DRENMI-533993 format. One line per 2 residues: number of its first residue (from 1); their letters; for each residue x, y, z of N, C-alpha, C. Coordinates in Angstrom, 1 decimal. Each point is the difference from the previous one (the first is absolute). Layout:
N
NUM	a	X Y Z X Y Z X Y Z ~ ...
END
This chain:
242
1	ma	46.5 13.2 26.4 0.8 -0.5 -1.1 -0.1 1.0 -1.2 ~ 1.2 0.2 -0.6 0.0 0.9 -1.2 -0.3 -0.9 -1.2
3	ye	-1.0 0.5 -0.8 -0.4 -0.7 -1.2 0.6 0.7 -1.3 ~ 0.5 -0.8 -0.9 0.6 0.5 -1.2 -0.9 -0.2 -1.2
5	fi	-0.8 -1.1 0.0 -0.8 -0.3 -1.2 -1.5 0.2 0.2 ~ -0.4 0.3 1.2 -1.4 0.2 0.3 -0.1 1.3 0.9
7	ry	-1.2 0.5 0.1 -0.3 1.0 1.0 -1.0 -0.5 0.9 ~ 0.2 0.3 1.3 -0.9 -0.5 1.1 -0.5 1.2 0.8
9	ev	-1.3 0.3 -0.1 -0.5 1.2 0.7 -1.2 -0.4 0.8 ~ -0.2 0.6 1.2 -1.2 -0.2 0.8 -0.7 1.3 0.3
11	ad	-1.3 0.0 -0.3 -0.8 1.2 0.2 -1.4 -0.4 0.2 ~ -0.7 0.6 0.9 -1.4 -0.2 0.3 -0.3 -1.5 0.2
13	hi	0.9 -0.7 0.7 -0.1 -1.4 0.3 0.1 -0.9 -1.2 ~ 0.5 0.5 -1.1 0.2 -0.8 -1.2 1.5 0.0 -0.4
15	at	0.5 -1.2 -0.2 1.4 -0.1 -0.5 0.0 -0.2 -1.5 ~ 0.7 0.9 -0.7 0.1 -0.1 -1.4 1.4 -0.5 -0.4
17	lt	0.0 -1.1 -0.8 1.2 -0.6 -0.5 0.1 0.3 -1.5 ~ 0.9 0.8 -0.4 0.1 0.3 -1.4 1.3 -0.6 -0.7
19	la	-0.2 -0.7 -1.0 1.1 -0.6 -0.8 0.6 1.2 -0.7 ~ 1.3 0.3 0.3 0.7 1.2 -0.5 1.1 -0.3 -0.9
21	rp	-0.3 -0.7 -1.1 1.0 -0.1 -1.1 -0.6 0.3 -1.3 ~ -0.5 1.3 -0.2 -0.7 0.3 -1.2 0.8 -0.1 -1.2
23	dk	1.3 0.1 0.1 0.9 -0.1 -1.2 0.0 -1.5 -0.5 ~ -0.3 -0.9 0.8 -0.1 -1.4 -0.3 -1.4 -0.5 0.0
25	mn	-1.0 0.9 -0.1 -1.4 -0.3 0.1 -0.3 -0.9 1.3 ~ 0.7 0.3 1.0 -0.1 -0.6 1.3 0.2 -1.5 0.0
27	ai	0.9 -0.5 -0.9 0.3 -1.4 -0.1 0.5 -0.5 1.4 ~ -0.5 -1.1 0.4 0.4 -0.6 1.3 1.4 -0.6 0.0
29	sg	0.8 0.4 0.9 1.3 -0.6 0.2 0.1 -0.6 1.4 ~ 1.0 -0.8 0.3 0.2 -0.6 1.3 0.1 1.0 1.1
31	am	0.7 1.1 -0.2 0.1 1.0 1.0 -1.3 0.7 0.3 ~ -0.8 0.2 -1.1 -1.3 0.6 0.2 -0.9 -0.9 0.8
33	vr	0.0 -1.3 -0.3 -0.8 -1.0 0.8 0.4 0.1 1.5 ~ 1.3 0.0 0.3 0.4 0.0 1.4 -0.5 1.3 0.6
35	em	0.0 1.1 -0.7 -0.5 1.3 0.6 -1.5 -0.1 0.2 ~ -0.7 -0.6 -0.9 -1.5 -0.1 0.1 -0.3 -0.9 1.2
37	ia	0.7 -1.1 0.2 -0.2 -0.8 1.1 0.2 0.7 1.3 ~ 1.1 0.8 0.1 0.2 0.8 1.2 -1.0 1.0 0.2
39	af	-0.5 0.6 -1.0 -1.1 1.1 0.1 -1.3 -0.7 0.5 ~ -0.3 -1.1 -0.6 -1.3 -0.7 0.5 0.1 -0.4 1.5
41	qa	1.2 -0.5 0.4 0.2 -0.3 1.4 -0.1 1.2 0.9 ~ 0.6 1.1 -0.5 -0.1 1.3 0.8 -1.5 0.4 0.1
43	ad	-0.7 -0.1 -1.1 -1.4 0.4 0.1 -0.8 -0.9 0.9 ~ 0.3 -1.3 0.0 -0.7 -1.0 0.9 0.3 0.3 1.4
45	ad	1.2 0.5 0.3 0.4 0.2 1.4 -0.5 1.4 0.5 ~ -0.4 0.8 -0.9 -0.4 1.4 0.4 -1.5 0.0 0.3
47	da	-0.3 0.2 1.3 -1.4 0.1 0.4 -0.8 1.1 -0.6 ~ 0.7 1.1 -0.5 -0.6 1.1 -0.6 -0.5 -0.2 -1.4
49	vr	0.5 -1.1 -0.6 -0.3 -0.3 -1.4 -1.2 -1.0 0.0 ~ -1.0 0.4 -0.8 -1.3 -0.8 0.0 -0.1 -0.8 -1.4
51	cv	0.7 0.5 -1.0 0.0 -0.7 -1.3 1.2 0.5 -0.8 ~ 0.3 -0.8 -1.0 1.2 0.2 -0.8 -0.4 0.2 -1.5
53	iv	0.5 1.0 -0.7 -0.3 0.2 -1.4 1.3 -0.2 -0.7 ~ 0.0 -0.8 -1.1 1.1 -0.2 -0.8 -0.2 0.6 -1.4
55	tg	0.8 0.9 -0.4 -0.1 0.6 -1.3 1.4 0.2 -0.7 ~ 0.0 0.5 -1.2 1.2 0.2 -0.7 0.2 1.4 -0.5
57	eg	1.2 0.4 -0.1 0.4 1.3 -0.5 0.2 0.0 -1.5 ~ -0.5 1.0 -0.7 0.1 0.1 -1.4 -1.1 -0.5 -0.8
59	ra	0.2 -0.4 -1.2 -1.1 -0.4 -0.9 -0.3 -1.5 0.1 ~ 0.7 -0.7 0.8 -0.3 -1.5 0.1 0.0 -0.4 1.5
61	fc	-0.9 -0.9 0.3 0.0 -0.5 1.4 1.2 -0.9 0.2 ~ 0.2 -1.0 -0.9 1.1 -0.9 0.2 0.2 -0.8 -1.4
63	ag	1.2 0.0 -0.5 0.3 -0.7 -1.2 0.4 -1.4 0.1 ~ -0.2 -0.5 1.2 0.4 -1.4 0.3 1.4 -0.1 0.6
65	ad	0.6 -1.1 -0.2 1.3 -0.3 0.6 1.1 0.7 -0.8 ~ 1.0 0.6 0.7 1.2 0.6 -0.7 1.0 -1.1 -0.2
67	ls	0.1 -0.4 -1.2 0.9 -1.1 -0.4 1.3 0.4 -0.6 ~ 0.4 1.3 0.3 1.2 0.5 -0.6 1.3 -0.7 0.4
69	rg	0.0 -0.6 1.2 1.1 -0.8 0.5 -0.1 -1.5 -0.3 ~ -0.9 -0.4 -0.8 -0.1 -1.4 -0.4 -0.4 -0.8 1.2
71	td	0.7 -1.2 0.2 -0.4 -0.9 1.1 0.3 0.6 1.3 ~ 0.9 1.0 0.1 0.3 0.6 1.3 -0.9 1.3 0.3
73	sf	-1.1 0.1 -0.7 -0.8 1.2 0.2 -0.5 0.2 1.4 ~ -0.3 -1.1 0.7 -0.6 0.1 1.3 1.0 -0.4 1.1
75	va	1.3 -0.1 -0.3 1.0 -0.3 1.0 0.5 1.3 0.6 ~ 0.0 0.0 1.3 0.5 1.2 0.7 1.5 0.1 -0.1
77	pg	0.5 1.2 0.0 1.4 0.2 -0.1 0.7 -0.7 1.2 ~ 1.0 -0.8 -0.3 0.8 -0.7 1.0 -0.6 -1.4 0.3
79	sa	-1.1 -0.3 -0.5 -0.6 -1.4 0.3 0.5 -1.0 -1.0 ~ -0.2 -1.2 0.2 0.5 -1.1 -0.9 -0.7 0.1 -1.3
81	al	0.7 -0.3 -1.1 -0.6 0.1 -1.3 -0.9 -1.2 -0.2 ~ -0.8 0.1 -1.1 -0.9 -1.1 -0.3 0.7 -1.2 -0.7
83	tn	1.2 0.2 -0.4 0.7 -1.1 -0.7 1.4 -0.2 0.7 ~ 0.5 -1.2 -0.1 1.3 -0.3 0.5 1.0 0.4 -1.0
85	ed	1.3 -0.2 0.3 1.1 0.4 -0.9 0.0 -0.8 -1.3 ~ -0.5 -1.3 0.1 -0.1 -0.8 -1.2 -1.2 0.3 -0.8
87	gt	-0.9 0.9 0.4 -1.2 0.4 -0.8 -1.2 -0.8 0.4 ~ 0.1 -0.9 1.0 -1.2 -0.8 0.4 -0.8 0.8 1.0
89	pn	-1.3 -0.2 0.1 -0.8 0.8 1.0 0.4 -0.2 1.4 ~ 0.1 1.0 0.8 0.3 0.0 1.4 -1.2 -0.1 0.8
91	ya	-0.5 -1.2 0.2 -1.3 -0.2 0.7 0.1 0.3 1.5 ~ 1.2 0.1 0.5 0.2 0.3 1.4 -0.1 1.4 0.3
93	sq	0.0 0.9 -1.0 -0.1 1.4 0.2 -1.4 0.4 0.4 ~ 0.0 0.9 1.0 -1.3 0.6 0.4 -0.6 0.8 -1.1
95	am	0.8 0.5 -0.9 -0.5 0.8 -1.1 -0.9 -0.8 -1.0 ~ 0.2 -1.4 0.1 -0.8 -0.8 -0.9 -1.5 0.0 0.4
97	re	-0.3 0.4 1.2 -1.4 0.1 0.4 -0.8 1.1 -0.8 ~ -1.3 -0.2 -0.1 -0.8 0.9 -0.8 -0.1 1.3 0.8
99	vg	0.6 1.1 -0.5 -0.1 1.3 0.7 -1.4 0.5 0.0 ~ -0.7 -0.1 -1.1 -1.4 0.5 -0.1 -0.9 -0.7 1.0
101	gh	0.3 -1.3 0.3 -0.7 -0.8 1.0 0.1 0.6 1.4 ~ 1.2 0.4 0.4 0.2 0.6 1.3 -0.8 1.3 0.1
103	la	-0.1 0.8 -1.1 -0.7 1.2 0.0 -1.5 -0.3 0.1 ~ -0.5 -0.9 -0.7 -1.4 -0.4 0.0 -0.4 -0.5 1.4
105	mt	0.8 -0.8 0.6 -0.3 -0.5 1.3 0.0 1.1 1.1 ~ 0.9 1.0 -0.2 0.0 1.1 0.9 -1.3 0.8 -0.1
107	mf	-0.5 0.2 -1.2 -1.3 0.7 -0.2 -1.1 -0.9 0.5 ~ 0.0 -1.3 -0.2 -1.0 -0.9 0.4 -0.2 0.0 1.6
109	nl	1.2 0.1 0.7 0.0 -0.1 1.4 -0.3 1.4 0.7 ~ -0.1 1.0 -0.9 -0.2 1.4 0.6 -1.3 0.0 0.7
111	tk	-0.1 0.7 1.2 -1.2 0.1 0.7 -0.9 1.2 -0.4 ~ 0.5 0.7 -1.0 -0.7 1.2 -0.5 -0.3 -0.1 -1.4
113	pv	-1.1 0.5 -0.5 -0.3 -0.1 -1.4 1.0 0.7 -0.9 ~ 0.2 -0.6 -1.2 0.9 0.5 -1.0 -0.8 0.4 -1.2
115	ig	0.1 1.2 -0.5 -0.8 0.5 -1.2 1.0 0.3 -1.1 ~ -0.2 -0.5 -1.2 0.8 0.3 -1.1 -0.5 1.1 -0.8
117	ai	0.7 1.1 -0.1 -0.4 1.2 -0.8 0.7 -0.2 -1.3 ~ -0.6 -0.7 -1.0 0.7 -0.4 -1.2 -0.1 1.2 -1.0
119	ng	1.1 0.6 -0.3 0.0 1.1 -1.0 0.9 -0.4 -1.2 ~ -0.7 -0.2 -1.1 0.8 -0.3 -1.2 0.2 -1.5 -0.1
121	aa	1.0 -0.4 -0.8 0.2 -1.4 -0.3 0.5 -0.8 1.2 ~ -0.3 -1.2 0.1 0.4 -0.9 1.1 0.3 -1.4 -0.5
123	ag	1.1 -0.6 0.4 0.3 -1.3 -0.4 0.5 -0.8 1.2 ~ -0.3 -1.3 0.0 0.4 -0.8 1.2 1.5 -0.2 0.1
125	mg	0.4 -0.3 1.2 1.4 -0.3 0.2 0.4 -1.4 -0.5 ~ -1.0 -0.8 -0.3 0.3 -1.3 -0.5 -0.7 -1.1 0.9
127	at	-0.5 -1.0 -0.6 -0.7 -1.0 0.8 0.4 -1.4 -0.6 ~ 0.0 -1.0 0.8 0.3 -1.3 -0.4 -1.2 -0.8 -0.3
129	lt	-0.1 -0.6 -1.2 -1.1 -0.8 -0.4 0.4 -1.5 0.2 ~ -0.5 -0.6 1.0 0.4 -1.4 0.3 -0.8 -1.0 -0.8
131	lp	0.4 -1.3 0.1 -0.7 -1.0 -0.8 -1.5 -0.1 0.4 ~ -0.3 0.1 1.4 -1.4 0.0 0.3 -0.8 1.2 -0.6
133	gi	0.7 1.2 -0.1 -0.6 1.1 -0.6 -0.3 -0.2 -1.5 ~ 1.0 -0.6 -0.6 -0.2 -0.3 -1.5 -1.2 -1.0 -0.1
135	ag	-0.1 -1.0 0.9 -1.1 -1.0 -0.1 -1.3 0.7 0.2 ~ -0.1 1.0 0.9 -1.2 0.8 0.2 -0.3 0.8 -1.2
137	lv	1.0 0.5 -0.7 -0.3 0.8 -1.2 -0.5 -0.9 -1.1 ~ 0.6 -1.2 -0.2 -0.5 -0.9 -1.0 -1.4 -0.4 0.2
139	lt	-0.3 -0.3 1.3 -1.4 -0.4 0.4 -1.0 1.1 -0.3 ~ 0.5 1.2 0.2 -0.9 1.2 -0.2 -0.3 0.1 -1.5
141	ig	1.0 -0.2 -0.8 -0.2 0.1 -1.5 -1.0 -1.1 -0.4 ~ 0.1 -1.2 0.6 -0.9 -1.1 -0.4 -1.5 0.4 0.4
143	ma	-0.1 0.6 1.2 -1.3 0.4 0.5 -0.6 1.1 -0.9 ~ 0.8 0.9 -0.5 -0.4 1.1 -0.9 -0.5 -0.6 -1.3
145	vd	0.7 -0.9 -0.5 -0.4 -0.7 -1.3 -1.3 -0.7 0.2 ~ -0.1 -0.7 1.1 -1.3 -0.7 0.3 -1.2 0.9 0.0
147	an	0.2 1.2 0.6 -1.2 1.0 0.1 -0.4 0.4 -1.4 ~ 1.0 0.3 -0.9 -0.3 0.4 -1.3 -0.6 -1.2 -0.9
149	vl	0.4 -1.2 0.3 -0.6 -1.1 -0.7 -1.5 -0.2 0.4 ~ -0.3 0.2 1.3 -1.4 -0.1 0.4 -0.8 1.1 -0.7
151	vy	0.5 1.2 -0.1 -0.8 1.1 -0.7 -0.1 -0.4 -1.5 ~ 1.0 -0.5 -0.6 0.0 -0.4 -1.4 -1.1 -1.0 -0.3
153	er	0.0 -1.0 0.9 -1.0 -1.1 -0.2 -1.4 0.5 0.2 ~ -0.2 0.8 1.0 -1.4 0.6 0.2 -0.4 0.8 -1.2
155	ir	0.8 0.8 -0.5 -0.3 0.8 -1.2 -0.3 -0.9 -1.2 ~ 0.7 -1.0 -0.2 -0.2 -1.0 -1.1 -1.3 -0.7 0.2
157	ee	-0.4 -0.3 1.2 -1.3 -0.7 0.3 -1.1 1.0 -0.4 ~ 0.1 1.3 0.3 -1.0 0.9 -0.3 -0.2 0.2 -1.5
159	lr	1.1 0.0 -0.7 0.0 0.1 -1.4 -0.7 -1.2 -0.7 ~ 0.1 -1.1 0.6 -0.6 -1.3 -0.6 -1.5 0.1 0.1
161	ia	-0.6 0.8 0.9 -1.4 0.1 0.1 -0.5 1.3 -0.7 ~ 0.7 0.4 -1.0 -0.3 1.1 -0.9 -0.1 1.3 0.7
163	ks	0.8 0.3 1.0 0.1 1.3 0.6 0.9 0.9 -0.9 ~ -0.3 1.3 0.0 0.8 0.9 -0.7 1.4 0.1 0.7
165	pa	1.0 0.4 -0.7 1.3 0.1 0.6 0.0 0.9 1.3 ~ -0.6 1.2 -0.1 -0.1 0.9 1.2 -0.6 -0.7 1.2
167	ra	-1.2 -0.7 -0.2 -0.7 -0.6 1.0 0.8 -1.3 0.5 ~ 0.7 -0.7 -0.9 0.8 -1.1 0.4 1.1 0.4 0.9
169	ie	0.7 1.1 -0.3 1.1 0.5 0.8 -0.5 0.4 1.4 ~ -1.1 0.7 0.1 -0.6 0.4 1.2 -0.4 -1.2 0.9
171	lg	-0.7 -0.9 -0.5 -0.4 -1.2 0.7 1.1 -0.9 0.4 ~ 1.0 -0.1 -0.9 1.2 -0.8 0.2 0.7 0.4 1.3
173	ye	0.3 1.3 0.1 0.7 0.5 1.2 -0.9 -0.1 1.2 ~ -1.3 0.2 -0.1 -0.9 0.0 1.2 -0.1 -1.5 0.5
175	ra	-0.1 -0.9 -0.9 -0.2 -1.4 0.5 1.3 -0.7 0.3 ~ 1.1 0.5 -0.4 1.3 -0.6 0.4 0.5 0.6 1.3
177	ls	-0.6 1.1 0.4 0.5 0.7 1.2 0.0 -0.8 1.3 ~ -1.1 -0.8 0.2 -0.1 -0.8 1.2 1.1 -1.1 0.1
179	ai	0.2 -0.6 -1.2 1.0 -1.1 -0.1 1.4 0.5 0.3 ~ 0.3 1.2 -0.6 1.3 0.6 0.2 0.2 0.4 1.4
181	id	-1.0 0.6 0.7 0.2 0.4 1.4 0.1 -1.2 0.9 ~ -0.8 -1.1 -0.3 0.1 -1.2 0.9 1.4 -0.6 -0.1
183	an	0.5 -0.2 -1.2 1.3 -0.6 -0.2 1.1 0.8 0.6 ~ 0.0 1.3 -0.2 1.1 0.8 0.6 -0.1 0.2 1.5
185	lt	-1.3 0.1 0.5 -0.2 0.2 1.4 0.6 -1.1 0.8 ~ -0.3 -1.3 -0.4 0.6 -1.1 0.7 1.5 0.0 0.0
187	tl	0.6 0.4 -1.1 1.4 0.0 -0.1 0.6 1.2 0.9 ~ -0.8 1.1 0.0 0.5 1.1 0.9 -0.1 -0.4 1.4
189	it	-1.0 -0.7 0.4 -0.1 -0.5 1.4 1.2 -0.9 0.3 ~ 0.4 -0.9 -0.9 1.1 -0.8 0.2 1.3 0.8 0.1
191	ag	0.1 1.0 -0.8 1.2 0.9 0.1 0.1 0.7 1.4 ~ -1.2 0.4 0.5 0.0 0.6 1.3 0.4 -0.9 1.1
193	al	-0.5 -1.3 -0.1 0.4 -1.0 1.0 1.5 -0.2 0.0 ~ 0.6 -0.1 -1.2 1.4 -0.2 -0.2 0.8 1.2 0.6
195	ff	-0.5 1.2 -0.2 0.7 1.1 0.6 -0.1 0.1 1.5 ~ -1.1 -0.3 0.6 -0.1 0.1 1.4 0.6 -1.1 0.8
197	fg	0.0 -1.2 -0.6 0.5 -1.2 0.7 1.4 -0.4 -0.5 ~ 0.4 0.5 -1.2 1.3 -0.3 -0.5 1.1 0.9 0.4
199	ag	1.2 -0.2 -0.5 1.1 0.9 0.4 1.0 0.0 -1.2 ~ 0.8 1.0 -0.1 1.1 0.1 -1.0 -0.5 -0.1 -1.4
201	pv	0.6 -1.0 -0.8 -0.4 -0.1 -1.4 -1.5 -0.2 -0.2 ~ -0.6 -0.7 1.0 -1.5 -0.3 -0.2 -0.8 1.3 0.0
203	rg	0.4 0.9 0.9 -0.7 1.3 0.0 0.3 0.8 -1.2 ~ 1.2 -0.1 -0.6 0.3 0.7 -1.2 -0.9 -0.6 -1.2
205	fa	-0.2 -1.3 0.0 -0.9 -0.6 -1.0 -1.4 0.5 0.2 ~ -0.5 0.1 1.2 -1.3 0.4 0.3 -0.2 1.5 -0.4
207	iv	1.0 0.8 0.3 -0.2 1.4 -0.4 -0.1 0.2 -1.5 ~ 0.9 -0.6 -0.7 0.0 0.1 -1.5 -1.3 -0.6 -0.6
209	lg	-0.5 -1.1 0.6 -1.2 -0.6 -0.5 -1.2 0.9 0.3 ~ -0.1 0.5 1.2 -1.1 0.9 0.4 -0.1 1.2 -0.9
211	ig	1.2 0.7 -0.1 0.0 1.2 -0.9 -0.4 -0.3 -1.4 ~ 0.5 -1.2 -0.5 -0.3 -0.4 -1.4 -1.5 -0.3 -0.2
213	iv	-0.6 -0.6 1.0 -1.4 -0.4 -0.1 -0.9 1.2 -0.1 ~ 0.3 1.0 1.0 -0.8 1.2 0.0 0.1 0.8 -1.3
215	ss	1.2 0.1 -0.5 0.2 0.8 -1.2 -0.5 -0.8 -1.2 ~ 0.1 -1.3 -0.1 -0.5 -0.7 -1.2 -1.6 0.0 0.0
217	vf	-0.6 -0.1 1.2 -1.5 0.1 0.0 -0.5 1.3 -0.4 ~ 0.7 1.1 0.5 -0.4 1.3 -0.5 0.2 0.2 -1.5
219	ta	1.1 -0.5 -0.5 0.3 0.1 -1.4 -1.1 -0.8 -0.8 ~ -0.3 -1.2 0.4 -1.0 -0.8 -0.7 -1.4 0.5 0.0
221	iy	-0.4 0.7 1.1 -1.3 0.5 0.1 -0.2 1.3 -0.6 ~ 1.0 0.9 0.1 -0.2 1.4 -0.4 0.9 0.4 -1.2
223	vt	1.3 -0.4 0.0 0.9 0.5 -1.0 -0.3 -0.7 -1.3 ~ -0.1 -1.3 0.0 -0.2 -0.7 -1.3 -1.4 0.3 -0.6
225	rf	-1.0 0.1 0.9 -1.3 0.4 -0.5 0.0 1.3 -0.6 ~ 0.7 1.0 0.6 0.1 1.3 -0.6 0.7 0.0 -1.4
227	lv	1.0 -0.8 -0.1 0.7 -0.1 -1.3 -0.9 -0.7 -1.0 ~ -0.7 -1.1 0.4 -0.9 -0.6 -1.0 -1.1 0.9 -0.4
229	ev	-0.6 0.7 0.9 -1.0 1.0 -0.4 0.5 1.1 -0.8 ~ 1.2 0.5 0.2 0.6 1.0 -0.9 0.1 -0.6 -1.4
231	wh	0.5 -1.2 -0.1 0.2 -0.6 -1.3 -1.3 -0.2 -0.7 ~ -1.1 -0.4 0.8 -1.3 -0.3 -0.7 -0.6 1.4 -0.4
233	nt	0.1 1.0 0.8 -0.6 1.3 -0.4 0.8 0.6 -1.2 ~ 1.2 -0.3 -0.1 0.8 0.6 -1.1 -0.2 -0.8 -1.3
235	rq	0.0 -1.3 0.1 -0.2 -0.8 -1.2 -1.4 -0.3 -0.4 ~ -0.9 -0.1 1.1 -1.4 -0.4 -0.2 -0.2 -1.1 -0.9
237	pk	0.5 -1.2 0.4 -0.2 -1.2 -0.9 -1.4 -0.5 0.1 ~ -0.4 -0.5 -1.2 -1.4 -0.6 0.0 0.0 -1.4 0.6
239	tm	1.1 -0.7 -0.2 0.2 -1.4 0.6 1.3 -0.1 0.6 ~ 0.2 -1.0 0.9 1.3 -0.3 0.7 0.2 -1.5 -0.2
241	im	1.2 -0.3 -0.5 0.4 -1.4 -0.2 0.9 -0.4 1.2 ~ -0.4 -0.9 0.8 0.8 -0.4 1.2 0.1 -1.5 0.1
END
């Protein structure tokens, strides 16, 4: 197959797929996606290929989706449009399906490892945030607030027994650590069970929740403590009113 928007080369058992639209910062178009799918399928069928490297030409890896054609950006020439003559969505059109999803599934089903050689800026092609995903995000925010409330209360308890601000901050984080880990670990286990035993939107909820829990625990234990200690070392307050 002749490629117009990508370059496909095989050398030393390695297939290199290069996004070749440097003038558009390798923005993804429907035609490029179809060429990438064909290239991945060719690599999968070639026994001489042991792995696939994806990279970009020029100063950017990928600038995201090329939306220069508006709603028809991912419609192949000659295929049905995304809208009917009266302007209503044409849900019967094959083009209504998520093009990026077909590419992702092609890569997922590949029997050979795929390595991303990210050079320069990279932006996603677009992702759908469903209601279960939003619910997971909201729950994550609540868990993050709860962790900081635990730390706040522990620091206040240490201040009540005449501890210095520096010592109260240190002990507050140390003694709140076990409660934060216990609360978030049980939620993380629940998210794992939902992911392994659920399907569709349930797995999306579990993924968002799991990522949010890990990031919020890291932030509560390390990032906020670092910021509080920087504030204390800069201001050096004699007392703290909480």
